[in-house]
N, C-alpha and C positions, 0 to 999 in steps of 0.2 A: 456533606457531599459524599455520595456513594462512589466507591472505587471498585471496579469490576475486574475480575480475572479476564485476560484476553487470550484466545487460542486461535489457531489457523485451521480453516477448513481444508479438506483434502483437494478440493477443486482449485482453491487459491494456491496451495503449494504446488500443484501440478502445473498450473499456468505460470507461476513465477519461475519454476525450474525450466519450463519450456522457453521462456522469454530470456532468461539470463543463464549462460553456461557456468559451470563450476569454476572454470579458469580461462585466463586469457591465453592466446596463442598467436601465431603468425597471421591467422586469418580474422581473429577477433581481438580488438583492443578495448572494448567498452566495459561497462560495469559487469561484475560477476553476480551470481546468485548471493554470495556472502555480502557483497556491497549492498545489494538491494535490500537484504534483510536487516543489515546494520544501519543504513541511513534512512530511507523513506519509511520502511515498514516499522522500524522502531518509533519514529515520530507518530505515525498513525496509531500504533498500538497505545502509546501514551495518551493520545487525544481520545481514543475510544474509552480507555480505562478510567479517565478522570473527568470527562466532559459528556458522557453518553446522553444525558437528559437535555443538553443544550445543543446538540449537533443537529443539522438538517436531516429530515427523515424522507424515506421513500416508502411507497406501499403502505400509507397510513400509519407510519411509525414503526412498523416491524423491522425495517432496515434503516440504518443510519449511514451517513457518509462523511468522510473527512477528505477535504481537498487540500493538496499540498502544492505550493508554488514550485517553480523550478529550483533545483538545488544541485550543485556539483555537476555531474554528468547527466542527471535525470531531468526530464522535462516535467511539466505539471502532471500530477497523478491524482486520481480519485480512487479511494479505498471504500469498499462497502462491507458492512458488518451487520450481523443479526444477534439479537439477545435471545439465547436459547436456554431452555430449562434443563438442568441436569440434576442428578440425585443430590449433589453437593451444594446446589443453588444455582442462580442464574449466571451464565457465562456468556461473554461476547465472543463471537466467532467471526474472524475476518473471512469473508467469503469470495471476494473478487476485487479486482483492480483494473483501471484503465489508465494508460499513460500516453501522453502525446510525445511519442519518440522522435517525431520530426520537428519538434519545437525549436531546437538549436539551429536547424537548417533555415529558419525564417530570417535570421540575422545575416547581414552582409559581412563578408570576410574582408577586413581592411587590407589584407595582403593581396587581394585579387586585383 
């Protein structure tokens, strides 16, 4: 089994920082950027690093994806990554993600 180094692309980081603020406040009580990186991104990073060859592919195999089910305050998320060549060898770069942020709204609130 090949284990790859996993990095984050600049577009991925910019999108994550735009989606999740650095801290909670009176207007926002959801997950922070730190929460996002610590929970779902860490899981996706592990999956890309250890199972690259077995993951579903997009674009003829150049891009692979990891689908995470809902967890904690996060809805289902799809992460995309590409295997890129570097001087030090191949590296997986997480390039994008899509989250169903309305997932939890699909459940009826028993208190209503």
